N, C-alpha and C positions, 0 to 999 in steps of 0.2 A: 264669244260674247266676253266680256271683261266682267269680272267678277264685282259685284257691288260695292261701295266703299263710302265713307260719310260724303264723296262728292259726289252722290249718285244723284240725279236729277229724273222731272215727271216722264212716267211713260207717256207713251202717244197717246194711248185711249184714254187720259186725262187732260186731253190736250198739249199746247206746245211745250217743249221742253222747259224748264227754269233754268238760268244761269245758274251752271256749278256754284256752291257753297265754295270757298276759297278754303285749303286744311288751317286748322288751328295749329299755334304752333306751340310747343314746351322748351323751354332753355335751360339748360343745365349749365349753372355757371353765366353768372353777369359781371364779368370783369370786361378787360379791353376787347375779347374775340365776340362774348357775348352778348356783350351793350351795345360797342362801339360799331360791329362788323354786322351779326346776325341781327339783332332785332332794327340796326338801322335798314338794312337790307329787304328783311320780309315788311316793315313798313311801307318801302318802296313800291315790293310790287304785291301792296294792299292783303299780307298774309298777317291776320292776328296772333299776337302773341296773348295766350290765355292762361300759362304756369310758368312759373320760373323757379328753381332750385338754386338757392344761396344763403351761407347762413349770416352773410358778411350784414350787419344792420344797415352800414351807409347803401350798400347793394340794393339790399330789401327796398330800402324807399325811394330810391331810384327806381325800381323795376314799378314801385307801384305808382309812381308821378308820369311816369311810360306809357304805362298798360292798365289805368284804373278797372279796377274789377278782374284782373289775373287771380289764379290763386299762387299763394307766395309759401314756397314750399322749402322745408330742410333739408331734405337729402332723394335718393332716388326711390329708397324704399317708397315715403309718402307719394310720390310723382306716381310709380306704380299702382300706389291704392286708389287714384284720383282718376285713372283711365280714361273716364269719360267725357272730363274737362278738356279733352285736345286729340287731335289727330296725326301727330308727326312729333317727334324728340329730336332736336337739335342739341348735338352733345359737343357742349365749347366749354369743358374743363380742363385742365391741364394733361398733355401731353402723356404723362403716367400713368396717366388714369384710363386712358381710353378703351382698353382692352377692355377690362373688367367691365366698365359702366356698358360698354357693347354689348359684352355676353348677358348680360343681366335684360338688357332690353332684348335681346333678341329671343332669350330664354320665353320671356313674355309674350312674344311675339307682337311685339309695338314698333312698328313701321320706326326708321333714325337717319337723320344725316348724320354723318361724324367728321366734325373737323378734322384738316392733315397733320400730322401725320396719323394714321390709323391706329399705328401701335409705335413703340422704341425702337423695334429692327423688324425684318420681315416673318421673323417667327412668328411674334405678337400679331402682324398683319393678317396670315393666313390663319391664323387661329379665327379672328375677328369672321373672316371671309367666310370659314368650314361651319361655324354657328350658327352664322345668317342662313346660311345654303339648308344645313340638319333643319332647321325649324321653318325653314318657310320665310322668314320675314326678311320682308324688303329695306335693302338701304343704299344711300349712294354715300358719296365722300364731297366734302366741298373742296372742290379744285377752283375755289373760285377766278384765282389767276388764267384761267383758259379765257375768260371774257373781259378781258382786258381791252381797252382798245387798240393799244398798242400789238397784242397777241393776234387781234381779230384782222387788222390791216397788215399785217406781217401777214398771214395766212392766206389773205386774198392775194397779196402780191403772187407768195408761191404759188397758187393756186391759176394763177394767168400765165407764168413763167415769164414774168417780167425780169428775172432776176439770173435765170437763164439756169446754169446747171450749179447750183449751190455747192460747196466743198467745206464753208467755214460758220459757226454758229457763236456767237459770243455774247452774254448777256451777265450785266453787273446787277447785284442789289448790295449799293454801297453809300453808308450812312458816316455822318461826324458826330459821332458819342460817344468821345473820350472819357465820359465820367456814367457808369454803368446806370442804369436804371434800378431800382431793388423791386425788380418781379423775377417771377419763379422762372421765367425767359430765361435769363439772365444766371440764374444759381443754379437753380436742381439739376444738378446733375445726369441725373435719370431719363429727364424726358425734356430738357433745355438745351441752349446752345443754338446756334447759327443753323449748322447743320441739318437740325430737324426743324428749327422755325421755316426759314427760306429757304433752304434744300429741295423739300416737298416742289414748292413750287418752280423752283429752274428747272428741274428734273425732269418733271411733268411737262414743262412748257418744251424743250427740246425735243422727249422722244414722241409728243404730240403731232410737232413739226416733222420731225427726221427719223423717227421710228426706231425699234429695239436698237438697245445700249448691247456692242458686243466685248468690250473691256472698258475699264475704269484706273484713274490717276489720279490722285488726291494729295492735298495737302492741306492738315489743319492746325489752328496754333489757338491757344487760350491768351490774350495780350493782357486783358482787362479782366476777364470774369472769370470763374470756376470751369466755365465749359467754351466752345468754341465760338470765339468773336470774329474769327479770322479764316474762310474755305475759299478753296480754288480747286475743281475737277474740271479734270479732260475727260471727255465720253466721245468714246468711238462708235457710230451708229453702222448699220447695217445699210450697205447701198441698195438704192431701191426702195426705203422704206419712209413712210411717211408723209405728210402733205407734198414734199420736194418731190418726192421719186428719184433723186439726183442719182446719176450713175454713179456718182462719185460716193466713198466712205464718209459722210460728212461727220465733222470732228467739233464736238461742241465744248469750247471753255465758257466755263460760269463761275461768278464771284460773288461771295457776300462778306460783307465786312463791316463792323462798326465802327474803325479806327482808321477813315479814312476822308481826311482832311480836304483832297481834292479828287471825287469820285469823278470815275471815266466813264466815256460813254454806256448809256443803257444798252443798248440793245446796237449790234453790229451784226452784218449777215451779207458773207461773202459769194459772190457768184463770177461765173462767168456774162453774165447781162450787166454787172454794176453790182452795187452795195445797197443795202439799206440800213438809214443808219437813225438812231432816237440817241439823241445827247443828254438828256433828263428823266427825270421821274421822279413823277409827285410831287412837287414842288422841294425835293431835295437839296439844299444850296450846292450848286458845280458851278465852275469855272465856262463849263460849257453852256449855260443860259443864256451867252447871246446868239447862240444858232435858233433857241425856240422863241428868242423876241425878236428873231427877222422871218417866222413861220408868217404865212396867212392864216388867219380864221378857217375853222374846219379841217384843217393838216393836221398829221399827226406824223414825224417824221420824214427824213429825206430820201429817194433816191439821189446815189451819188456815182458817178462816173469822171473817177479824176477829178479835175477841180470843176467839172461841171456837176448842177445838181438840180433839182427841182421838189417842189414838198409834194406829199403824198397823200389823196384827201383820206381823212378818217374814215371806218368801217363803222358802221352802226353799229351801238350792242354796250353792255354795261354788266355788272356785276349782280344787279336785281335781277337779270335774266336767270342766270341760278336758281334763286325763289320763285321767278312766274312757271320755271318749267315742271315744279314739284306738283303740283294740283293734277295737271294730266298724266305725272306718270305715277303716282299712287290710285287716279283711276283706271289704270290698266290702258290709258290711251298714247301713252311715248313710254321708250325705254329712259333709264333711270338717267338724270343729266351727268353721273360721272361713272364710269362701271367701276365696281371695289377693284376689278384684277388688275388694273390699271396701277393702284394702288399700291396693291401686292410689288408688280414689277418697280416701281419707282422705289421702293422699301430696300429692294434687294440690291438695287443702284446704289446706295448709301451706305448700306451694311458693305459692300464692297470697296465704298468709300473709305470707313473707317478702317478696312484691313490694309489700304492702298497706305495711308496715311502713317500707320502704325507703322508696318514692313517696310515702307520705301519702293514701292513697287508697282508696275500694273497687273491690275488682277482683272483674268478674264472671266466674262458670264456665261 
């Protein structure tokens, strides 16, 4: 029998079960991630935000306007003291604070969602998982790009075997931002840079599709910022892993760049039965937009074989599905939306990438 939580329903002897109350959300940090991503998706999924941790006066005003009646708190200690006002904490603070704040929540026994990456390296990631396990505190990781329509559509193609035996996966997250933004992600040497910002999404997507990584080769550069703004990873996956279960050891080539005036194809997956091609991504300007202009409504990407191409129907789903999964998870009716062990493996790949880029060699895992 599942442990009772804030989402418990009326017992059978009292009549028909009432609908479970959606979990109340507290958010640490109300900037680009906290407000523009987490709060927006919580609202889309019908989950109320009842507490926000931020000291910034402008962000406090935004939170008050977005969520009338929500508690506005200055720090984590104040949030823990207001424990009865929320069911789940979302940690959307700068990356360098993730491990420390996660440990405090775990020691207090407060369920939490930790934005990616869960630490600045694999050592911190393992420590977070160990602390949560030792205290029996539920937590999951916000790998929202698992619910990208593009990722869901590609997964469906692979499950049907449409691409045959896949041998190569390519994904680019390229932008034209020659003037860096004045944000911690661009300037914080401890927790910033594209390797820690976009790298967790790219690596998680690759490993979900094609299985564990056996070796890593990487190049990273800082062209306009103190942290990496140009990243290239080559991952070799164990044969037969992931959704594709290809007999080949699939190779993933992953790019992240901020100084890219001509972004390349967002996704290209190559197999013996053809290729899956997605040309652009989230309205980023690209000379490949002509392909998107030709795509019929309801499709996402192209199945290509040489000069022949056909549109691929988009699979249903979106990022808010992560938040919709939180209620059943907290009630004990479903597994965590993302297994934290996956985030540890991703951190190990990113650590290996740093070593590879520094030493100019392939790193085995």
